[in-house]
Biopython code that builds the backbone (N, CA, C, O; Angstrom):
import numpy as np
from Bio.PDB.StructureBuilder import StructureBuilder

atoms = [
    (1, "MET", "N", (16.384, 7.606, 1.613)),
    (1, "MET", "CA", (15.567, 8.604, 1.778)),
    (1, "MET", "C", (14.090, 8.331, 0.848)),
    (1, "MET", "O", (14.080, 7.764, -0.244)),
    (2, "VAL", "N", (13.002, 8.815, 1.481)),
    (2, "VAL", "CA", (11.522, 8.203, 1.125)),
    (2, "VAL", "C", (11.153, 9.418, -0.235)),
    (2, "VAL", "O", (11.228, 10.647, -0.231)),
    (3, "ARG", "N", (10.845, 8.693, -1.043)),
    (3, "ARG", "CA", (10.586, 10.196, -2.361)),
    (3, "ARG", "C", (8.718, 10.329, -2.391)),
    (3, "ARG", "O", (7.860, 9.467, -2.204)),
    (4, "PRO", "N", (8.646, 11.325, -2.608)),
    (4, "PRO", "CA", (7.393, 12.197, -2.708)),
    (4, "PRO", "C", (6.436, 10.896, -3.327)),
    (4, "PRO", "O", (6.804, 9.946, -4.018)),
    (5, "ARG", "N", (5.385, 11.155, -2.927)),
    (5, "ARG", "CA", (4.245, 10.166, -3.182)),
    (5, "ARG", "C", (3.957, 10.217, -5.016)),
    (5, "ARG", "O", (3.950, 11.208, -5.747)),
    (6, "SER", "N", (3.773, 8.988, -5.315)),
    (6, "SER", "CA", (3.208, 8.893, -6.821)),
    (6, "SER", "C", (2.177, 8.334, -7.119)),
    (6, "SER", "O", (1.768, 7.863, -6.058)),
    (7, "PRO", "N", (1.385, 8.048, -8.018)),
    (7, "PRO", "CA", (-0.038, 7.208, -8.194)),
    (7, "PRO", "C", (0.438, 6.139, -7.660)),
    (7, "PRO", "O", (1.595, 5.733, -7.772)),
    (8, "ARG", "N", (-0.989, 5.338, -6.685)),
    (8, "ARG", "CA", (-0.722, 3.889, -6.410)),
    (8, "ARG", "C", (-0.604, 3.167, -8.011)),
    (8, "ARG", "O", (-0.964, 3.505, -9.138)),
    (9, "SER", "N", (0.087, 2.026, -7.432)),
    (9, "SER", "CA", (0.202, 1.177, -8.428)),
    (9, "SER", "C", (-0.187, -0.438, -7.628)),
    (9, "SER", "O", (-0.133, -0.812, -6.456)),
    (10, "THR", "N", (-0.422, -0.834, -8.385)),
    (10, "THR", "CA", (-0.890, -2.604, -7.833)),
    (10, "THR", "C", (-0.568, -3.669, -9.154)),
    (10, "THR", "O", (-0.941, -3.649, -10.327)),
    (11, "ARG", "N", (0.127, -4.411, -8.534)),
    (11, "ARG", "CA", (0.439, -5.613, -9.354)),
    (11, "ARG", "C", (-0.199, -7.103, -8.429)),
    (11, "ARG", "O", (-0.637, -7.370, -7.310)),
    (12, "THR", "N", (0.054, -7.696, -9.557)),
    (12, "THR", "CA", (-0.346, -9.578, -9.336)),
    (12, "THR", "C", (0.874, -10.464, -9.738)),
    (12, "THR", "O", (1.537, -10.472, -10.776)),
    (13, "PHE", "N", (0.976, -11.274, -8.495)),
    (13, "PHE", "CA", (2.064, -11.854, -9.013)),
    (13, "PHE", "C", (1.629, -13.748, -8.546)),
    (13, "PHE", "O", (0.873, -14.189, -7.681)),
    (14, "GLU", "N", (2.448, -14.409, -9.503)),
    (14, "GLU", "CA", (2.062, -16.209, -9.168)),
    (14, "GLU", "C", (2.363, -16.387, -8.117)),
    (14, "GLU", "O", (1.446, -16.523, -7.307)),
    (15, "THR", "N", (3.773, -16.470, -7.632)),
    (15, "THR", "CA", (4.395, -16.950, -6.304)),
    (15, "THR", "C", (4.554, -15.173, -5.334)),
    (15, "THR", "O", (4.578, -13.978, -5.627)),
    (16, "GLU", "N", (4.645, -16.278, -3.767)),
    (16, "GLU", "CA", (5.150, -14.812, -3.122)),
    (16, "GLU", "C", (6.745, -14.402, -3.391)),
    (16, "GLU", "O", (7.357, -13.412, -2.990)),
    (17, "ALA", "N", (7.171, -15.449, -4.164)),
    (17, "ALA", "CA", (8.612, -14.919, -4.314)),
    (17, "ALA", "C", (8.614, -14.245, -5.007)),
    (17, "ALA", "O", (9.336, -13.279, -4.759)),
    (18, "GLU", "N", (8.062, -14.227, -5.979)),
    (18, "GLU", "CA", (8.025, -13.025, -7.656)),
    (18, "GLU", "C", (7.546, -11.604, -6.622)),
    (18, "GLU", "O", (8.236, -10.591, -6.509)),
    (19, "ALA", "N", (6.305, -11.820, -5.985)),
    (19, "ALA", "CA", (6.031, -10.760, -5.508)),
    (19, "ALA", "C", (7.225, -10.330, -4.467)),
    (19, "ALA", "O", (7.117, -9.111, -4.597)),
    (20, "LYS", "N", (7.943, -10.448, -3.829)),
    (20, "LYS", "CA", (8.762, -10.320, -2.837)),
    (20, "LYS", "C", (10.102, -9.458, -3.115)),
    (20, "LYS", "O", (10.756, -8.738, -2.362)),
    (21, "ALA", "N", (10.284, -9.833, -4.612)),
    (21, "ALA", "CA", (11.312, -9.504, -5.776)),
    (21, "ALA", "C", (10.924, -7.933, -6.060)),
    (21, "ALA", "O", (11.693, -6.975, -6.139)),
    (22, "PHE", "N", (9.396, -7.965, -6.200)),
    (22, "PHE", "CA", (9.115, -6.804, -6.818)),
    (22, "PHE", "C", (8.972, -5.975, -5.840)),
    (22, "PHE", "O", (9.628, -4.952, -6.041)),
    (23, "ALA", "N", (8.240, -5.971, -4.601)),
    (23, "ALA", "CA", (8.440, -5.148, -3.271)),
    (23, "ALA", "C", (9.781, -4.785, -3.057)),
    (23, "ALA", "O", (10.057, -3.586, -3.012)),
    (24, "ARG", "N", (10.775, -5.749, -2.899)),
    (24, "ARG", "CA", (11.937, -5.521, -2.703)),
    (24, "ARG", "C", (12.742, -4.104, -3.375)),
    (24, "ARG", "O", (13.273, -3.169, -2.776)),
    (25, "MET", "N", (12.607, -4.339, -4.747)),
    (25, "MET", "CA", (13.067, -3.065, -5.933)),
    (25, "MET", "C", (12.563, -1.879, -5.604)),
    (25, "MET", "O", (13.067, -0.871, -5.109)),
    (26, "LYS", "N", (11.215, -2.228, -6.045)),
    (26, "LYS", "CA", (10.909, -0.816, -5.109)),
    (26, "LYS", "C", (10.443, -0.135, -3.687)),
    (26, "LYS", "O", (9.988, 0.988, -3.471)),
    (27, "PHE", "N", (10.682, -1.072, -2.924)),
    (27, "PHE", "CA", (11.555, -0.648, -1.341)),
    (27, "PHE", "C", (12.925, -0.139, -1.459)),
    (27, "PHE", "O", (13.209, 0.872, -0.816)),
    (28, "ASP", "N", (13.798, -0.694, -2.182)),
    (28, "ASP", "CA", (14.942, -0.308, -2.226)),
    (28, "ASP", "C", (15.704, 1.282, -3.127)),
    (28, "ASP", "O", (16.814, 1.807, -3.045)),
    (29, "ASP", "N", (14.489, 1.606, -3.916)),
    (29, "ASP", "CA", (14.429, 2.465, -4.015)),
    (29, "ASP", "C", (13.731, 3.406, -3.685)),
    (29, "ASP", "O", (13.569, 4.332, -4.480)),
    (30, "GLY", "N", (13.137, 3.418, -2.432)),
    (30, "GLY", "CA", (12.356, 4.453, -1.363)),
    (30, "GLY", "C", (11.060, 4.707, -1.634)),
    (30, "GLY", "O", (10.526, 5.725, -1.195)),
    (31, "LEU", "N", (10.572, 4.048, -2.190)),
    (31, "LEU", "CA", (9.203, 4.004, -2.253)),
    (31, "LEU", "C", (8.200, 3.247, -1.642)),
    (31, "LEU", "O", (8.227, 2.023, -1.770)),
    (32, "ILE", "N", (7.111, 3.921, -0.846)),
    (32, "ILE", "CA", (6.363, 3.080, -0.088)),
    (32, "ILE", "C", (5.550, 1.686, -0.564)),
    (32, "ILE", "O", (4.880, 1.476, -1.575)),
    (33, "VAL", "N", (5.835, 0.938, 0.422)),
    (33, "VAL", "CA", (5.189, -0.702, 0.032)),
    (33, "VAL", "C", (4.231, -1.209, 0.847)),
    (33, "VAL", "O", (4.340, -1.263, 2.072)),
    (34, "THR", "N", (3.040, -1.686, 0.047)),
    (34, "THR", "CA", (2.345, -2.437, 1.058)),
    (34, "THR", "C", (2.042, -3.785, 0.384)),
    (34, "THR", "O", (2.482, -3.952, -0.753)),
    (35, "ALA", "N", (1.355, -4.735, 0.956)),
    (35, "ALA", "CA", (1.416, -6.394, 0.167)),
    (35, "ALA", "C", (0.214, -6.724, 0.753)),
    (35, "ALA", "O", (-0.411, -6.105, 1.614)),
    (36, "GLY", "N", (-0.067, -7.844, 0.157)),
    (36, "GLY", "CA", (-1.115, -8.614, 0.412)),
    (36, "GLY", "C", (-1.627, -9.609, -0.098)),
    (36, "GLY", "O", (-1.540, -9.576, -1.326)),
    (37, "THR", "N", (-2.269, -10.739, 0.411)),
    (37, "THR", "CA", (-3.288, -11.409, -0.924)),
    (37, "THR", "C", (-4.345, -10.962, -1.132)),
    (37, "THR", "O", (-4.941, -10.017, -0.615)),
    (38, "ILE", "N", (-4.661, -11.785, -2.069)),
    (38, "ILE", "CA", (-5.844, -11.172, -3.105)),
    (38, "ILE", "C", (-7.021, -12.509, -2.696)),
    (38, "ILE", "O", (-6.738, -13.521, -2.054)),
    (39, "ASN", "N", (-8.174, -12.208, -3.189)),
    (39, "ASN", "CA", (-9.267, -13.320, -3.718)),
    (39, "ASN", "C", (-8.935, -14.137, -4.443)),
    (39, "ASN", "O", (-8.266, -13.672, -5.366)),
    (40, "PRO", "N", (-9.129, -15.537, -4.501)),
    (40, "PRO", "CA", (-9.803, -16.540, -3.404)),
    (40, "PRO", "C", (-8.783, -16.721, -2.081)),
    (40, "PRO", "O", (-9.177, -17.255, -1.044)),
    (41, "HIS", "N", (-7.612, -16.277, -2.232)),
    (41, "HIS", "CA", (-7.170, -16.881, -1.045)),
    (41, "HIS", "C", (-7.348, -16.286, 0.491)),
    (41, "HIS", "O", (-7.149, -15.164, 0.957)),
    (42, "ALA", "N", (-7.883, -17.728, 1.167)),
    (42, "ALA", "CA", (-8.326, -17.186, 2.459)),
    (42, "ALA", "C", (-7.385, -17.888, 3.306)),
    (42, "ALA", "O", (-6.567, -18.647, 2.785)),
    (43, "PRO", "N", (-7.423, -17.679, 4.788)),
    (43, "PRO", "CA", (-7.176, -16.131, 5.063)),
    (43, "PRO", "C", (-6.531, -14.655, 4.389)),
    (43, "PRO", "O", (-5.322, -14.591, 4.163)),
    (44, "ARG", "N", (-7.089, -13.940, 4.209)),
    (44, "ARG", "CA", (-6.493, -12.963, 3.408)),
    (44, "ARG", "C", (-5.309, -12.373, 4.279)),
    (44, "ARG", "O", (-5.586, -12.185, 5.463)),
    (45, "THR", "N", (-4.320, -12.126, 3.957)),
    (45, "THR", "CA", (-3.300, -11.254, 4.702)),
    (45, "THR", "C", (-2.787, -9.614, 4.259)),
    (45, "THR", "O", (-2.901, -9.209, 3.103)),
    (46, "ALA", "N", (-2.345, -8.964, 5.121)),
    (46, "ALA", "CA", (-2.326, -7.405, 4.581)),
    (46, "ALA", "C", (-1.131, -6.893, 5.228)),
    (46, "ALA", "O", (-1.255, -6.307, 6.303)),
    (47, "ILE", "N", (0.208, -7.073, 4.609)),
    (47, "ILE", "CA", (1.296, -6.506, 5.403)),
    (47, "ILE", "C", (1.510, -4.764, 5.142)),
    (47, "ILE", "O", (1.747, -4.424, 3.983)),
    (48, "PRO", "N", (1.454, -4.058, 5.841)),
    (48, "PRO", "CA", (1.607, -2.454, 6.021)),
    (48, "PRO", "C", (3.217, -2.189, 5.609)),
    (48, "PRO", "O", (4.170, -2.968, 5.647)),
    (49, "SER", "N", (3.139, -0.795, 5.205)),
    (49, "SER", "CA", (4.231, -0.641, 4.689)),
    (49, "SER", "C", (5.313, -0.543, 6.110)),
    (49, "SER", "O", (6.526, -0.729, 6.011)),
    (50, "GLU", "N", (4.724, -0.268, 7.210)),
    (50, "GLU", "CA", (6.204, -0.650, 8.165)),
    (50, "GLU", "C", (6.684, -2.436, 8.745)),
    (50, "GLU", "O", (7.585, -2.862, 9.468)),
    (51, "GLY", "N", (5.453, -3.140, 7.919)),
    (51, "GLY", "CA", (5.882, -4.429, 8.490)),
    (51, "GLY", "C", (6.736, -5.266, 6.878)),
    (51, "GLY", "O", (6.940, -6.480, 6.884)),
    (52, "ILE", "N", (7.161, -4.317, 5.550)),
    (52, "ILE", "CA", (7.678, -4.768, 4.592)),
    (52, "ILE", "C", (9.023, -5.444, 5.009)),
    (52, "ILE", "O", (9.232, -6.651, 4.885)),
    (53, "PRO", "N", (9.748, -4.711, 5.423)),
    (53, "PRO", "CA", (11.206, -5.244, 5.833)),
    (53, "PRO", "C", (11.472, -6.735, 6.555)),
    (53, "PRO", "O", (12.378, -7.532, 6.313)),
    (54, "ARG", "N", (10.395, -6.839, 7.507)),
    (54, "ARG", "CA", (10.486, -8.292, 8.332)),
    (54, "ARG", "C", (9.885, -9.288, 7.027)),
    (54, "ARG", "O", (10.341, -10.413, 6.826)),
    (55, "TRP", "N", (8.977, -8.778, 6.330)),
    (55, "TRP", "CA", (8.083, -9.850, 5.826)),
    (55, "TRP", "C", (9.435, -10.035, 4.185)),
    (55, "TRP", "O", (9.535, -11.060, 3.510)),
    (56, "LEU", "N", (10.087, -9.001, 4.009)),
    (56, "LEU", "CA", (10.908, -9.400, 3.141)),
    (56, "LEU", "C", (12.484, -10.283, 3.537)),
    (56, "LEU", "O", (13.313, -10.855, 2.830)),
    (57, "GLU", "N", (12.380, -10.068, 4.850)),
    (57, "GLU", "CA", (13.433, -11.234, 5.512)),
    (57, "GLU", "C", (12.807, -12.074, 6.086)),
    (57, "GLU", "O", (13.468, -12.422, 7.064)),
    (58, "TYR", "N", (11.574, -12.786, 6.007)),
    (58, "TYR", "CA", (11.178, -13.588, 6.554)),
    (58, "TYR", "C", (11.010, -14.892, 5.384)),
    (58, "TYR", "O", (10.171, -14.759, 4.492)),
    (59, "GLY", "N", (11.794, -16.043, 5.453)),
    (59, "GLY", "CA", (11.787, -17.082, 4.550)),
    (59, "GLY", "C", (12.808, -16.730, 3.587)),
    (59, "GLY", "O", (12.773, -17.319, 2.507)),
    (60, "GLN", "N", (13.759, -15.825, 3.806)),
    (60, "GLN", "CA", (14.850, -15.428, 2.178)),
    (60, "GLN", "C", (15.549, -16.658, 2.292)),
    (60, "GLN", "O", (16.023, -16.873, 1.176)),
    (61, "GLU", "N", (15.828, -17.494, 2.999)),
    (61, "GLU", "CA", (16.734, -18.805, 2.665)),
    (61, "GLU", "C", (15.834, -19.749, 2.452)),
    (61, "GLU", "O", (16.301, -20.805, 2.024)),
    (62, "GLN", "N", (14.522, -19.698, 2.638)),
    (62, "GLN", "CA", (13.857, -20.779, 2.146)),
    (62, "GLN", "C", (12.570, -20.416, 1.846)),
    (62, "GLN", "O", (11.803, -19.872, 2.640)),
    (63, "GLU", "N", (12.242, -20.805, 0.335)),
    (63, "GLU", "CA", (11.339, -20.533, 0.235)),
    (63, "GLU", "C", (10.018, -21.740, -0.151)),
    (63, "GLU", "O", (10.407, -22.888, -0.367)),
    (64, "PRO", "N", (8.839, -21.526, -0.211)),
    (64, "PRO", "CA", (7.723, -22.580, 0.060)),
    (64, "PRO", "C", (8.140, -24.037, -0.818)),
    (64, "PRO", "O", (8.688, -23.731, -1.877)),
    (65, "LYS", "N", (8.043, -25.149, -0.677)),
    (65, "LYS", "CA", (8.549, -26.392, -1.604)),
    (65, "LYS", "C", (7.646, -26.992, -2.263)),
    (65, "LYS", "O", (7.810, -27.913, -3.062)),
    (66, "ASP", "N", (6.145, -26.218, -1.779)),
    (66, "ASP", "CA", (4.962, -27.192, -2.869)),
    (66, "ASP", "C", (4.318, -25.211, -3.148)),
    (66, "ASP", "O", (3.823, -24.308, -2.473)),
    (67, "PRO", "N", (4.766, -25.461, -4.573)),
    (67, "PRO", "CA", (4.200, -24.473, -5.377)),
    (67, "PRO", "C", (2.375, -24.475, -5.825)),
    (67, "PRO", "O", (1.786, -23.592, -6.449)),
    (68, "GLY", "N", (1.879, -25.580, -5.347)),
    (68, "GLY", "CA", (0.647, -25.317, -5.385)),
    (68, "GLY", "C", (0.027, -25.132, -3.637)),
    (68, "GLY", "O", (-1.092, -25.412, -3.208)),
    (69, "GLY", "N", (0.981, -24.676, -3.045)),
    (69, "GLY", "CA", (0.162, -23.746, -1.740)),
    (69, "GLY", "C", (1.029, -22.518, -1.704)),
    (69, "GLY", "O", (1.644, -22.049, -0.747)),
    (70, "ALA", "N", (0.948, -22.076, -3.002)),
    (70, "ALA", "CA", (1.525, -20.497, -3.270)),
    (70, "ALA", "C", (0.429, -19.696, -2.782)),
    (70, "ALA", "O", (-0.706, -19.986, -3.161)),
    (71, "GLN", "N", (0.604, -18.753, -2.014)),
    (71, "GLN", "CA", (-0.435, -17.765, -2.086)),
    (71, "GLN", "C", (0.086, -16.640, -3.338)),
    (71, "GLN", "O", (1.142, -16.775, -3.957)),
    (72, "GLU", "N", (-0.911, -15.507, -3.552)),
    (72, "GLU", "CA", (-1.078, -14.704, -4.470)),
    (72, "GLU", "C", (-0.950, -13.089, -4.102)),
    (72, "GLU", "O", (-1.812, -12.210, -4.101)),
    (73, "PRO", "N", (0.145, -13.057, -3.862)),
    (73, "PRO", "CA", (0.146, -11.376, -3.078)),
    (73, "PRO", "C", (0.073, -10.808, -3.954)),
    (73, "PRO", "O", (0.250, -11.362, -5.039)),
    (74, "THR", "N", (-0.272, -9.205, -3.859)),
    (74, "THR", "CA", (0.080, -8.226, -4.379)),
    (74, "THR", "C", (0.859, -7.323, -3.550)),
    (74, "THR", "O", (1.062, -7.524, -2.353)),
    (75, "SER", "N", (1.396, -6.087, -4.361)),
    (75, "SER", "CA", (2.314, -5.341, -3.823)),
    (75, "SER", "C", (1.931, -3.875, -4.561)),
    (75, "SER", "O", (1.696, -3.615, -5.741)),
    (76, "LYS", "N", (1.969, -3.088, -3.439)),
    (76, "LYS", "CA", (1.323, -1.878, -4.024)),
    (76, "LYS", "C", (2.585, -0.832, -3.798)),
    (76, "LYS", "O", (3.473, -1.012, -2.964)),
    (77, "THR", "N", (2.510, 0.102, -4.544)),
    (77, "THR", "CA", (3.488, 1.530, -4.188)),
    (77, "THR", "C", (2.445, 2.591, -4.215)),
    (77, "THR", "O", (1.403, 2.666, -4.865)),
    (78, "LYS", "N", (3.066, 3.512, -3.218)),
    (78, "LYS", "CA", (2.372, 4.751, -3.126)),
    (78, "LYS", "C", (3.418, 5.874, -3.810)),
    (78, "LYS", "O", (3.092, 7.059, -3.877)),
]
sb = StructureBuilder()
sb.init_structure("model")
sb.init_model(0)
sb.init_chain("A")
sb.init_seg("    ")
for serial, (resi, resn, name, xyz) in enumerate(atoms, 1):
    if name == "N":
        sb.init_residue(resn, " ", resi, " ")
    sb.init_atom(name, np.array(xyz, "f"), 0.0, 1.0, " ", f" {name:<3s}", serial, name[0])
structure = sb.get_structure()
């Protein structure tokens, strides 16, 4: 069940794994979640709310081996 909207909140994470853990927690709580990369990362990536389940599943078994190449995604809850 999706809860009513609350004020939007934005968080920044050092790794995609951290962003996914946070997004999974909020998504499992029934919140609408979006995610994406922030500057200076290029190309910018945006994950709309309907793409979150696939993004959370992608690479679940394998995390990036090169932490230097990690993106800086943000997660937003509405």
